[in-house]
All heavy atoms as an XYZ file, in Angstrom:
978
protein
N     105.662    115.141    102.885
C     105.740    114.525    101.615
C     106.582    113.272    101.724
O     107.594    113.271    102.388
C     106.392    115.517    100.652
C     106.396    114.967     99.246
C     106.971    116.065     98.304
N     106.933    115.708     96.979
C     107.584    114.748     96.362
N     108.293    113.919     97.079
N     107.455    114.468     95.076
N     106.195    112.224    101.042
C     106.924    110.968    101.107
C     107.982    110.994     99.953
O     107.784    111.557     98.965
C     105.930    109.854    100.883
C     104.994    109.684    102.023
C     104.073    108.472    101.753
N     103.225    108.228    102.959
C     102.016    108.619    103.045
N     101.411    109.315    102.051
N     101.292    108.396    104.130
N     109.037    110.156    100.217
C     110.126    110.069     99.218
C     109.617    109.383     97.940
O     109.910    109.831     96.806
C     111.247    109.342     99.763
N     108.762    108.370     98.143
C     108.262    107.659     96.969
C     106.728    107.600     97.091
O     106.109    107.258     98.142
C     108.789    106.208     96.985
C     110.250    106.154     96.849
C     111.039    105.972     98.076
C     110.897    106.190     95.658
C     112.379    105.956     97.965
C     112.290    106.107     95.586
C     113.046    105.974     96.734
N     106.085    107.963     95.955
C     104.548    107.922     95.915
C     104.223    107.164     94.667
O     104.770    107.358     93.603
C     104.051    109.355     95.974
C     104.237    110.023     97.255
C     103.560    111.359     97.405
O     102.601    111.626     96.619
O     103.940    112.184     98.187
N     103.119    106.308     94.820
C     102.619    105.570     93.628
C     101.206    105.182     93.982
O     100.758    105.188     95.070
C     103.502    104.365     93.439
N     100.521    104.751     92.875
C      99.108    104.378     93.044
C      98.945    102.938     93.534
O      97.888    102.610     94.000
C      98.390    104.515     91.680
C      98.291    105.982     91.308
O      98.161    106.878     92.154
N      98.282    106.219     90.012
N      99.940    102.079     93.385
C      99.843    100.732     93.847
C     101.259    100.225     94.287
O     102.259    100.867     94.000
C      99.263     99.839     92.725
C     100.007     99.827     91.490
O     101.168     99.525     91.469
N      99.438    100.110     90.328
N     101.261     99.033     94.894
C     102.467     98.536     95.461
C     103.516     98.210     94.337
O     104.719     98.454     94.639
C     102.125     97.249     96.209
C     103.291     96.650     97.066
C     103.788     97.698     98.086
C     102.788     95.424     97.864
N     103.069     97.643     93.254
C     104.036     97.332     92.189
C     104.761     98.617     91.610
O     105.995     98.631     91.470
C     103.385     96.594     90.986
C     103.008     95.175     91.328
O     103.690     94.617     92.296
N     102.126     94.602     90.685
N     103.930     99.650     91.426
C     104.544    100.926     90.946
C     105.477    101.487     92.000
O     106.579    102.006     91.638
C     103.449    101.964     90.633
O     102.620    101.490     89.597
N     105.108    101.352     93.271
C     105.950    101.886     94.379
C     107.281    101.162     94.383
O     108.337    101.743     94.472
C     105.208    101.753     95.757
C     106.001    102.202     96.953
C     106.214    103.693     96.811
C     105.210    101.821     98.174
N     107.229     99.804     94.308
C     108.411     98.988     94.295
C     109.358     99.387     93.125
O     110.593     99.493     93.286
C     108.108     97.494     94.229
N     108.759     99.610     91.919
C     109.610     99.987     90.817
C     110.264    101.346     90.989
O     111.433    101.539     90.639
C     108.742    100.003     89.503
C     108.277     98.597     89.049
S     109.664     97.374     89.016
C     110.643     98.063     87.722
N     109.523    102.286     91.569
C     110.155    103.598     91.853
C     111.305    103.474     92.836
O     112.331    104.178     92.708
C     109.073    104.547     92.346
C     108.176    105.114     91.278
C     107.201    106.162     91.822
C     106.440    106.760     90.661
N     105.639    107.967     91.083
N     111.130    102.642     93.881
C     112.140    102.451     94.851
C     113.368    101.871     94.207
O     114.563    102.345     94.421
C     111.686    101.628     96.044
C     112.867    101.291     96.924
C     110.561    102.325     96.829
N     113.244    100.878     93.441
C     114.338    100.049     92.751
C     115.061    100.984     91.766
O     116.273    100.834     91.637
C     113.798     98.820     92.075
C     113.328     97.725     93.056
C     112.646     96.635     92.303
C     114.517     97.210     93.894
N     114.308    101.832     91.120
C     114.911    102.744     90.150
C     115.448    104.046     90.761
O     116.103    104.814     90.061
C     113.928    103.090     89.020
C     113.582    101.876     88.203
C     112.660    102.278     87.039
N     112.306    101.035     86.278
C     111.078    100.835     85.864
N     110.075    101.713     86.046
N     110.864     99.731     85.127
N     115.143    104.282     92.011
C     115.562    105.523     92.642
C     114.832    106.739     92.173
O     115.353    107.826     92.180
N     113.550    106.518     91.737
C     112.770    107.666     91.214
C     111.987    108.310     92.345
O     110.847    107.940     92.565
C     111.839    107.132     90.152
C     112.537    106.638     88.911
C     111.576    105.986     87.924
O     110.450    105.529     88.299
N     111.970    105.942     86.659
N     112.631    109.235     92.959
C     111.917    109.936     94.061
C     111.886    111.399     93.749
O     112.569    111.889     92.885
C     112.600    109.696     95.448
C     114.091    110.036     95.374
N     114.528    111.376     95.482
C     115.193    109.308     95.220
C     115.812    111.403     95.417
N     116.313    110.120     95.268
N     110.936    112.057     94.392
C     110.792    113.527     94.114
C     111.952    114.339     94.713
O     112.835    113.773     95.362
N     111.941    115.579     94.432
C     113.046    116.460     94.981
C     112.963    116.506     96.473
O     111.936    116.382     97.060
C     112.753    117.799     94.330
C     111.266    117.777     94.035
C     110.935    116.347     93.727
N     114.132    116.806     97.021
C     114.178    116.995     98.530
C     113.435    118.325     98.838
O     113.651    119.289     98.099
C     115.577    117.045     98.976
C     116.446    115.825     98.699
S     115.788    114.402     99.631
C     116.647    113.055     98.827
N     112.889    118.332     99.934
C     112.233    119.630    100.361
C     113.268    120.724    100.557
O     114.315    120.520    101.167
C     111.544    119.284    101.717
C     111.375    117.791    101.690
C     112.557    117.257    100.876
N     112.976    121.852    100.038
C     113.942    123.025    100.074
C     114.209    123.552    101.437
O     115.253    124.150    101.713
C     113.488    124.122     99.124
N     113.212    123.326    102.330
C     113.402    123.842    103.670
C     114.354    123.048    104.541
O     114.774    123.483    105.639
C     112.013    124.041    104.398
C     111.373    122.721    104.669
N     110.552    122.134    103.711
C     111.329    121.891    105.703
C     110.065    121.017    104.174
N     110.577    120.812    105.416
N     114.739    121.890    104.062
C     115.791    121.070    104.788
C     117.183    121.650    104.449
O     117.469    122.087    103.327
C     115.685    119.635    104.391
C     114.486    118.900    104.881
N     114.014    119.083    106.146
C     113.712    118.033    104.307
C     112.916    118.318    106.260
N     112.691    117.671    105.159
N     118.071    121.548    105.458
C     119.470    121.986    105.203
C     120.139    121.181    104.138
O     119.716    120.061    103.872
C     120.257    121.882    106.521
O     120.487    120.526    106.849
N     121.179    121.724    103.548
C     121.949    120.957    102.507
C     122.505    119.762    103.064
O     122.562    118.741    102.424
C     123.046    121.920    101.895
C     123.650    121.254    100.706
C     122.649    121.038     99.542
O     121.922    121.887     99.160
N     122.743    119.826     99.005
N     122.982    119.824    104.353
C     123.532    118.672    104.966
C     122.548    117.504    105.137
O     122.834    116.358    104.861
C     124.029    119.048    106.403
C     124.876    118.082    107.108
C     125.367    118.472    108.452
O     124.827    119.449    108.961
N     126.349    117.838    108.963
N     121.303    117.840    105.463
C     120.252    116.862    105.587
C     119.820    116.282    104.176
O     119.679    115.112    104.002
C     119.072    117.333    106.320
C     117.872    116.410    106.466
C     118.296    115.119    107.178
C     116.651    117.098    107.168
N     119.792    117.180    103.226
C     119.433    116.775    101.871
C     120.488    115.784    101.358
O     120.186    114.759    100.703
C     119.325    117.973    100.912
C     118.100    118.804    101.182
C     117.920    119.916    100.207
O     118.245    119.785     99.002
N     117.385    121.033    100.614
N     121.811    116.080    101.620
C     122.884    115.177    101.145
C     122.769    113.841    101.866
O     122.962    112.817    101.228
C     124.264    115.800    101.407
C     124.491    117.053    100.515
O     123.819    117.227     99.507
O     125.407    117.798    100.910
N     122.491    113.826    103.135
C     122.316    112.619    103.892
C     121.144    111.798    103.315
O     121.317    110.537    103.067
C     122.124    112.898    105.297
C     121.821    111.697    106.265
C     123.001    110.681    106.302
C     121.485    112.127    107.655
N     120.032    112.376    103.122
C     118.902    111.678    102.570
C     119.145    111.141    101.213
O     118.818    110.014    100.899
C     117.664    112.608    102.478
C     117.091    113.059    103.865
C     115.999    114.102    103.667
C     116.559    111.835    104.636
N     119.807    111.946    100.355
C     120.167    111.455     98.980
C     121.059    110.198     99.084
O     120.828    109.270     98.297
C     120.856    112.556     98.226
C     121.196    112.228     96.790
C     121.788    113.382     96.064
C     122.205    112.999     94.646
N     122.935    114.058     93.998
N     122.044    110.263    100.000
C     122.958    109.057    100.095
C     122.136    107.846    100.613
O     122.465    106.661    100.209
C     124.113    109.360    101.057
O     123.686    109.495    102.364
N     121.211    108.029    101.503
C     120.418    106.924    102.020
C     119.490    106.335    101.015
O     119.179    105.182    101.065
C     119.572    107.390    103.267
C     120.404    107.703    104.520
C     119.475    108.377    105.497
C     120.954    106.475    105.126
N     119.096    107.176    100.086
C     118.114    106.726     99.026
C     118.810    106.247     97.759
O     118.174    105.890     96.814
C     117.153    107.807     98.669
C     116.136    108.208     99.780
C     115.355    109.501     99.328
C     115.224    107.106    100.149
N     120.146    106.143     97.790
C     120.906    105.670     96.606
C     120.511    104.289     96.299
O     120.403    103.428     97.129
C     122.363    105.770     96.895
O     123.108    105.251     95.822
N     120.402    103.976     94.977
C     120.086    102.614     94.552
C     121.308    101.710     94.631
O     121.203    100.470     94.603
C     119.482    102.574     93.117
O     120.443    103.236     92.225
C     118.209    103.282     93.045
N     122.441    102.294     94.667
C     123.687    101.518     94.825
C     124.081    101.360     96.245
O     124.417    102.338     96.945
C     124.843    102.285     94.017
O     126.037    101.667     94.331
N     124.182    100.111     96.700
C     124.564     99.839     98.067
C     125.912    100.369     98.381
O     126.182    100.850     99.522
C     124.516     98.330     98.317
N     126.845    100.416     97.474
C     128.175    100.918     97.629
C     128.209    102.410     97.907
O     129.111    102.906     98.535
C     129.071    100.607     96.414
N     127.174    103.075     97.446
C     127.082    104.527     97.648
C     126.376    104.906     98.923
O     126.346    106.071     99.359
C     126.492    105.236     96.445
C     127.366    105.172     95.240
C     126.849    105.872     94.059
O     125.700    106.357     94.045
N     127.621    105.962     92.951
N     125.636    103.978     99.492
C     124.843    104.270    100.754
C     125.905    104.254    101.942
O     126.799    103.407    101.876
C     123.837    103.235    100.954
C     122.549    103.421    100.011
C     121.366    102.598    100.397
N     121.637    101.151    100.378
C     121.348    100.421     99.392
N     120.860    100.927     98.252
N     121.588     99.150     99.415
N     125.641    105.084    102.898
C     126.520    105.085    104.028
C     126.461    103.841    104.930
O     125.392    103.251    105.011
C     126.153    106.290    104.840
C     124.782    106.588    104.421
C     124.626    106.052    103.013
N     127.564    103.454    105.501
C     127.569    102.340    106.470
C     126.969    102.783    107.792
O     126.836    104.007    107.996
C     128.925    101.796    106.647
O     129.725    102.790    107.302
C     129.590    101.368    105.355
N     126.698    101.883    108.673
C     126.195    102.296    109.980
C     127.303    103.137    110.708
O     126.979    104.174    111.310
C     125.822    101.107    110.791
C     125.530    101.440    112.293
C     124.657    100.332    110.204
N     128.590    102.741    110.600
C     129.614    103.524    111.199
C     129.660    104.949    110.634
O     129.905    105.899    111.380
C     130.920    102.840    111.026
N     129.498    105.081    109.290
C     129.459    106.395    108.735
C     128.313    107.237    109.215
O     128.446    108.457    109.454
C     129.451    106.297    107.206
C     130.770    105.786    106.618
C     130.687    105.386    105.147
O     129.551    105.079    104.634
O     131.706    105.370    104.519
N     127.138    106.596    109.377
C     125.967    107.283    109.881
C     126.164    107.766    111.298
O     125.856    108.926    111.685
C     124.716    106.436    109.804
C     124.194    106.157    108.397
C     123.056    105.121    108.451
C     123.650    107.400    107.742
N     126.757    106.926    112.101
C     126.978    107.248    113.524
C     128.050    108.331    113.692
O     128.119    108.976    114.697
C     127.335    106.014    114.307
C     126.221    104.976    114.454
C     126.639    103.707    115.143
C     125.060    105.610    115.262
N     128.957    108.444    112.733
C     129.940    109.514    112.780
C     129.492    110.762    112.093
O     130.154    111.798    112.147
C     131.284    109.021    112.176
O     131.106    108.823    110.810
N     128.305    110.781    111.490
C     127.766    111.974    110.805
C     127.448    113.015    111.862
O     126.716    112.745    112.794
C     126.560    111.603    110.054
C     125.938    112.705    109.277
O     125.508    113.741    109.844
N     125.916    112.667    108.002
N     127.996    114.233    111.736
C     127.778    115.303    112.733
C     126.323    115.597    112.916
O     125.858    115.961    114.055
C     128.569    116.526    112.177
C     129.501    115.938    111.213
C     128.954    114.707    110.654
N     125.555    115.570    111.876
C     124.141    115.864    112.020
C     123.448    114.831    112.873
O     122.615    115.252    113.747
C     123.498    115.891    110.597
C     122.020    116.174    110.504
C     121.732    117.651    110.939
C     121.520    115.985    109.113
N     123.721    113.562    112.729
C     123.073    112.559    113.466
C     123.693    112.463    114.904
O     123.012    112.071    115.856
C     123.200    111.183    112.758
C     122.433    111.130    111.413
C     122.607    109.714    110.773
C     120.988    111.444    111.643
N     124.990    112.699    115.043
C     125.633    112.514    116.345
C     125.016    113.476    117.399
O     124.878    113.071    118.510
C     127.134    112.858    116.263
C     127.898    111.740    115.723
C     129.395    112.095    115.726
N     130.031    111.795    116.969
C     130.691    110.661    117.274
N     130.641    109.736    116.322
N     131.262    110.486    118.377
N     124.486    114.650    116.966
C     123.827    115.571    117.843
C     122.593    114.948    118.398
O     122.307    115.032    119.566
C     123.485    116.858    116.982
C     123.056    117.984    117.810
C     122.921    119.200    116.961
N     121.937    119.095    115.888
C     121.953    119.697    114.782
N     122.924    120.465    114.454
N     121.035    119.460    113.931
N     121.851    114.235    117.562
C     120.632    113.592    117.999
C     120.870    112.313    118.834
O     120.149    111.999    119.762
C     119.719    113.198    116.803
C     119.165    114.570    116.200
C     119.680    115.021    115.009
C     118.183    115.241    116.763
C     119.253    116.136    114.461
C     117.735    116.421    116.265
C     118.245    116.947    115.113
O     117.832    118.058    114.585
N     121.933    111.620    118.466
C     122.328    110.407    119.199
C     122.741    110.857    120.617
O     122.350    110.147    121.566
C     123.511    109.711    118.507
C     123.018    109.069    117.214
C     124.142    108.621    119.421
C     124.142    108.630    116.287
N     123.497    111.825    120.742
C     123.890    112.403    122.052
C     122.729    112.802    122.849
O     122.685    112.502    124.060
C     124.914    113.548    121.871
N     121.785    113.484    122.222
C     120.601    113.939    122.970
C     119.844    112.763    123.449
O     119.348    112.759    124.601
C     119.757    114.823    122.011
O     118.577    115.224    122.646
N     119.657    111.753    122.592
C     118.865    110.561    122.991
C     119.577    109.790    124.107
O     118.918    109.398    125.120
C     118.716    109.612    121.755
C     118.036    108.357    122.115
C     116.639    108.314    122.349
C     118.734    107.116    122.269
C     115.985    107.153    122.713
C     118.093    105.984    122.565
C     116.705    105.987    122.763
O     116.055    104.789    123.174
N     120.867    109.681    124.021
C     121.632    108.945    125.047
C     121.552    109.717    126.403
O     121.296    109.056    127.424
C     123.113    108.817    124.608
N     121.580    111.041    126.304
C     121.495    111.768    127.596
C     120.134    111.622    128.257
O     120.010    111.494    129.397
C     121.821    113.308    127.272
C     121.649    114.252    128.457
C     122.714    113.865    129.569
C     121.948    115.658    127.987
N     119.123    111.712    127.410
C     117.693    111.550    127.879
C     117.477    110.181    128.503
O     116.894    110.018    129.455
C     116.763    111.830    126.810
O     116.928    113.148    126.286
C     115.285    111.717    127.202
N     118.042    109.198    127.783
C     117.809    107.801    128.196
C     118.697    107.301    129.353
O     118.201    106.618    130.293
C     118.032    106.826    126.990
O     117.167    107.323    125.941
C     117.641    105.425    127.242
N     120.004    107.636    129.277
C     120.929    107.193    130.274
C     121.434    108.123    131.289
O     121.957    107.793    132.315
C     122.129    106.558    129.512
C     121.882    105.419    128.557
C     123.157    105.086    127.843
C     121.294    104.276    129.294
N     121.255    109.446    131.008
C     121.786    110.471    131.795
C     121.283    110.433    133.258
O     120.080    110.141    133.486
N     122.171    110.593    134.201
C     121.894    110.636    135.601
C     121.810    109.290    136.261
O     121.671    109.137    137.419
N     121.951    108.251    135.425
C     121.988    106.875    136.003
C     123.465    106.398    136.162
O     124.295    106.749    135.415
C     121.240    105.866    135.031
C     119.743    106.162    134.953
C     119.159    105.182    133.912
C     117.692    105.261    133.815
N     117.047    106.560    133.713
N     123.649    105.631    137.204
C     124.979    105.079    137.399
C     125.212    103.988    136.384
O     124.269    103.511    135.722
C     125.223    104.516    138.825
O     124.341    103.402    138.925
C     124.918    105.516    139.869
N     126.457    103.627    136.220
C     126.776    102.518    135.293
C     126.024    101.220    135.657
O     125.485    100.503    134.858
C     128.241    102.280    135.241
C     128.677    101.162    134.229
C     130.178    100.993    134.079
O     130.921    101.673    134.764
O     130.534    100.150    133.277
N     126.000    100.975    136.987
C     125.268     99.801    137.469
C     123.764     99.837    137.092
O     123.159     98.859    136.668
C     125.447     99.642    138.983
N     123.150    101.014    137.222
C     121.770    101.168    136.897
C     121.546    101.035    135.365
O     120.627    100.400    134.888
C     121.314    102.585    137.297
C     121.212    102.673    138.833
C     120.843    104.191    139.175
O     121.405    105.120    138.575
O     120.166    104.301    140.211
N     122.578    101.541    134.586
C     122.433    101.447    133.111
C     122.539    100.020    132.674
O     121.826     99.659    131.771
C     123.545    102.326    132.497
C     123.322    103.780    132.634
C     124.508    104.579    132.137
O     125.501    104.062    131.578
N     124.452    105.892    132.287
N     123.400     99.204    133.224
C     123.606     97.817    132.699
C     122.581     96.900    133.373
O     122.412     95.752    132.918
C     125.037     97.324    132.912
C     125.419     97.302    134.357
C     126.029     98.143    132.060
C     126.808     96.757    134.645
N     121.835     97.256    134.417
C     120.825     96.358    135.024
C     119.557     96.331    134.101
O     118.829     95.358    134.236
C     120.509     96.829    136.400
O     119.806     98.027    136.381
N     119.457     97.233    133.236
C     118.216     97.223    132.343
C     118.775     96.767    130.967
O     119.695     97.348    130.423
C     117.661     98.679    132.231
O     116.947     98.797    131.094
N     118.129     95.739    130.414
C     118.600     95.167    129.141
C     118.556     96.267    128.023
O     119.573     96.303    127.279
C     117.743     93.977    128.774
C     118.370     93.121    127.656
C     118.068     93.694    126.267
O     116.967     94.283    126.048
N     118.912     93.500    125.421
N     117.512     97.064    127.873
C     117.593     98.069    126.796
C     118.688     99.094    127.039
O     119.332     99.487    126.101
C     116.189     98.746    126.895
C     115.357     97.691    127.504
C     116.171     96.974    128.476
N     118.912     99.511    128.281
C     119.988    100.480    128.560
C     121.321     99.842    128.353
O     122.235    100.495    127.761
C     119.849    100.962    129.972
C     118.687    101.870    130.254
N     118.212    102.100    131.514
C     117.892    102.565    129.403
C     117.119    102.895    131.453
N     116.935    103.212    130.109
N     121.504     98.552    128.669
C     122.787     97.912    128.447
C     123.030     97.714    126.924
O     124.169     97.951    126.486
C     122.728     96.521    129.123
N     121.996     97.457    126.174
C     122.140     97.379    124.718
C     122.492     98.766    124.182
O     123.451     98.815    123.311
C     120.845     96.901    124.115
N     121.898     99.796    124.591
C     122.255    101.149    124.100
C     123.742    101.485    124.552
O     124.524    101.996    123.678
C     121.306    102.154    124.732
C     121.627    103.652    124.350
C     121.597    103.843    122.830
C     120.585    104.578    124.977
N     124.137    101.191    125.717
C     125.528    101.365    126.116
C     126.520    100.647    125.199
O     127.514    101.181    124.727
C     125.779    100.910    127.530
C     125.365    101.834    128.625
C     125.710    101.304    129.981
N     127.124    101.118    130.140
C     128.025    102.066    130.528
N     127.492    103.242    130.813
N     129.314    101.799    130.640
N     126.133     99.357    124.869
C     127.021     98.553    124.047
C     127.132     99.131    122.622
O     128.160     99.262    122.040
C     126.513     97.142    123.965
N     125.947     99.654    122.116
C     125.966    100.222    120.733
C     126.737    101.552    120.691
O     127.432    101.795    119.788
C     124.533    100.478    120.302
C     123.756     99.140    120.030
C     122.306     99.359    119.903
O     121.741    100.432    120.173
N     121.569     98.297    119.517
N     126.608    102.333    121.755
C     127.342    103.607    121.804
C     128.850    103.300    121.857
O     129.627    104.017    121.189
C     126.908    104.428    122.989
C     125.485    104.975    122.961
C     125.080    105.586    124.256
C     125.317    106.074    121.785
N     129.268    102.352    122.630
C     130.679    102.018    122.763
C     131.201    101.514    121.464
O     132.253    101.908    120.944
C     130.877    100.940    123.865
O     130.595    101.460    125.056
N     130.395    100.639    120.759
C     130.826    100.074    119.502
C     130.940    101.150    118.452
O     131.719    101.030    117.501
C     129.827     98.988    119.040
N     130.121    102.195    118.594
C     130.175    103.261    117.599
C     131.251    104.336    117.902
O     131.347    105.342    117.283
C     128.816    103.970    117.584
N     132.101    104.052    118.925
C     133.128    104.955    119.252
C     132.658    106.151    120.085
O     133.309    107.145    120.121
N     131.543    105.958    120.734
C     131.006    107.090    121.527
C     131.155    106.792    123.116
O     130.351    107.182    123.886
C     129.532    107.268    121.186
C     129.296    107.724    119.789
C     127.796    107.704    119.499
C     129.810    109.152    119.549
N     132.216    106.093    123.397
C     132.465    105.721    124.802
C     132.695    107.009    125.674
O     132.296    107.112    126.809
N     133.239    108.064    125.053
C     133.445    109.292    125.764
C     132.138    109.930    126.118
O     132.048    110.562    127.163
C     134.358    110.295    124.958
O     133.744    110.633    123.819
N     131.169    109.790    125.309
C     129.814    110.301    125.626
C     129.249    109.590    126.846
O     128.659    110.213    127.726
C     128.925    110.146    124.415
C     127.426    110.528    124.607
C     127.296    112.005    124.893
C     126.652    110.118    123.383
N     129.499    108.284    126.883
C     129.006    107.496    128.106
C     129.611    108.029    129.326
O     128.912    108.160    130.329
C     129.336    106.035    127.874
C     128.412    105.254    126.962
C     129.003    103.881    126.677
C     127.056    105.108    127.480
N     130.933    108.337    129.276
C     131.564    108.779    130.460
C     131.002    110.184    130.939
O     130.958    110.405    132.129
C     133.102    108.855    130.186
N     130.584    110.915    129.974
C     130.064    112.274    130.337
C     128.745    112.197    130.942
O     128.366    112.991    131.772
C     130.050    113.106    129.125
C     131.368    113.515    128.562
C     131.212    114.224    127.196
O     130.192    114.752    126.876
N     132.293    114.255    126.442
N     127.903    111.235    130.497
C     126.476    111.246    130.943
C     126.224    110.279    132.123
O     125.126    110.238    132.633
C     125.488    110.946    129.790
C     125.720    109.568    129.180
C     125.628    112.018    128.814
C     124.703    109.143    128.191
N     127.163    109.398    132.449
C     127.020    108.410    133.521
C     127.225    109.090    134.832
O     128.244    109.692    135.049
C     127.949    107.233    133.276
O     127.708    106.668    132.043
C     127.772    106.219    134.401
N     126.210    108.924    135.694
C     126.327    109.514    137.070
C     127.415    108.780    137.839
O     127.725    107.573    137.599
C     125.032    109.392    137.802
N     128.056    109.462    138.733
C     129.066    108.844    139.601
C     128.378    107.698    140.364
O     127.268    107.744    140.781
C     129.548    109.876    140.550
C     129.131    111.196    139.912
C     127.921    110.884    139.131
N     129.138    106.572    140.576
C     128.590    105.492    141.249
C     128.653    105.787    142.764
O     128.865    106.902    143.213
C     129.306    104.132    140.900
O     130.669    104.306    141.155
N     128.681    104.738    143.534
C     128.666    104.927    144.996
C     130.094    105.562    145.453
O     131.009    105.632    144.657
C     128.543    103.595    145.743
O     129.566    102.752    145.265
C     127.234    103.052    145.391
N     130.120    105.992    146.659
C     131.335    106.598    147.159
C     132.389    105.503    147.279
O     132.137    104.360    147.685
C     131.104    107.188    148.588
C     130.219    108.406    148.670
C     130.006    108.758    150.077
C     130.885    109.541    147.928
N     133.620    105.907    146.874
C     134.759    105.079    147.011
C     135.734    105.626    148.010
O     135.833    106.871    148.092
C     135.529    104.939    145.633
C     134.634    104.239    144.620
N     134.423    102.887    144.567
C     133.972    104.761    143.549
C     133.635    102.628    143.553
N     133.356    103.722    142.961
N     136.438    104.894    148.720
C     137.367    105.453    149.742
C     138.771    105.380    149.134
O     139.127    104.565    148.346
C     137.346    104.660    151.028
O     137.614    103.334    150.778
C     135.963    104.799    151.720
N     139.512    106.460    149.500
C     140.909    106.586    149.113
C     141.738    105.893    150.250
O     141.239    105.632    151.338
C     141.355    107.985    148.911
C     140.766    108.563    147.634
C     141.114    110.019    147.620
C     142.460    110.309    146.974
N     142.750    111.740    146.786
N     143.062    105.886    150.077
C     143.976    105.421    151.083
C     143.941    106.482    152.278
O     143.653    107.637    152.045
C     145.402    105.493    150.569
C     145.748    104.365    149.713
C     147.208    104.499    149.266
C     147.710    103.200    148.652
N     149.115    103.330    148.303
N     144.051    105.990    153.425
C     144.116    106.918    154.559
C     145.158    107.970    154.355
O     146.237    107.640    153.813
C     144.382    105.972    155.736
C     144.064    104.626    155.314
C     144.252    104.612    153.840
N     144.878    109.181    154.771
C     145.792    110.291    154.684
C     146.135    110.797    156.074
O     145.247    110.870    156.909
C     145.179    111.450    153.854
C     144.851    111.075    152.424
C     144.281    112.293    151.723
O     143.819    113.282    152.350
N     144.224    112.269    150.409
N     147.367    111.112    156.272
C     147.809    111.649    157.532
C     147.443    113.102    157.483
O     147.672    113.832    156.567
C     149.280    111.483    157.831
C     149.653    110.017    158.063
N     149.387    109.451    159.250
C     150.121    109.045    157.215
C     149.791    108.183    159.195
N     150.168    107.919    157.939
N     146.844    113.590    158.633
C     146.388    114.966    158.656
C     147.273    115.803    159.506
O     147.631    115.435    160.621
C     144.965    115.052    159.205
S     143.797    114.077    158.363
N     147.751    116.902    158.988
C     148.583    117.744    159.700
C     147.670    118.613    160.630
O     146.524    118.938    160.250
C     149.331    118.731    158.776
N     148.157    118.952    161.808
C     147.454    119.859    162.672
C     146.348    119.220    163.444
O     145.590    119.825    164.201
N     146.155    117.853    163.370
C     145.126    117.270    164.151
C     145.726    116.147    165.026
O     145.112    115.119    165.182
C     143.924    116.736    163.349
C     144.369    115.658    162.377
O     145.508    115.351    162.317
O     143.470    115.158    161.626
N     147.000    116.399    165.419
C     147.640    115.400    166.278
C     148.221    114.187    165.494
O     148.440    113.129    166.139
N     148.345    114.298    164.211
C     148.908    113.261    163.398
C     147.940    112.129    163.166
O     148.340    110.988    162.861
N     146.680    112.364    163.375
C     145.625    111.351    163.185
C     145.511    110.940    161.731
O     146.173    111.550    160.859
N     144.705    109.940    161.456
C     144.495    109.439    160.108
C     142.983    109.703    159.821
O     142.128    109.495    160.634
C     144.871    107.944    160.030
C     144.508    107.398    158.702
C     146.364    107.753    160.335
N     142.740    110.093    158.628
C     141.325    110.219    158.162
C     141.225    109.517    156.780
O     142.134    109.465    156.074
C     140.909    111.669    158.050
C     141.586    112.424    156.991
C     141.113    113.918    156.916
N     141.969    114.570    155.992
C     141.681    115.779    155.558
N     140.619    116.403    155.990
N     142.546    116.314    154.710
N     140.015    109.042    156.531
C     139.720    108.575    155.196
C     138.894    109.568    154.472
O     137.928    110.167    154.954
C     138.905    107.192    155.366
C     138.472    106.701    154.030
C     139.693    106.246    156.135
N     139.333    109.839    153.204
C     138.722    110.846    152.377
C     137.848    110.101    151.392
O     138.334    109.327    150.653
C     139.749    111.760    151.702
C     139.010    112.797    150.841
C     140.628    112.464    152.765
N     136.543    110.460    151.372
C     135.709    109.778    150.421
C     135.640    110.734    149.166
O     135.666    111.939    149.256
C     134.267    109.709    150.950
N     135.460    110.046    148.020
C     135.365    110.803    146.773
C     134.307    110.093    145.881
O     134.086    108.912    146.035
C     136.647    110.970    146.081
C     137.182    109.668    145.550
C     138.526    109.805    144.824
O     139.219    110.807    144.968
N     138.871    108.818    143.981
N     133.722    110.870    145.009
C     132.805    110.271    144.016
C     133.655    109.736    142.868
O     134.672    110.287    142.535
C     131.876    111.363    143.384
C     130.844    111.802    144.386
N     129.679    111.056    144.703
C     130.797    112.977    145.127
C     129.006    111.735    145.606
N     129.618    112.844    145.873
N     133.125    108.729    142.245
C     133.819    108.172    141.070
C     134.165    106.833    141.263
O     134.556    105.963    140.654
């Protein structure tokens, strides 16, 4: 079912401007119904901002799933080498979801640590490699 239905474009525009939409489907959760109602508000002041939408628990679940599917398993270098992936990274960071990026970004190449003295091997030095 559509939020707004009309026989012609002018009637449709008037229904949208007046906020005359049908009832929300009963099978949707109350949380989703409230979100849809706020999005369809005729008052811009009552509609949620992008930041509010991105912090909405219902939407964050889907944002996280999309980010994981799109960026998951790729290193940061791989993510930023693709313009769409770089744009998604920037949007997630701007939305305060930087911690999500840290969770889904694959470790980059091996980095070396400072040489460590090894006990029991004649006092030799070894380099320990670690991910990250």
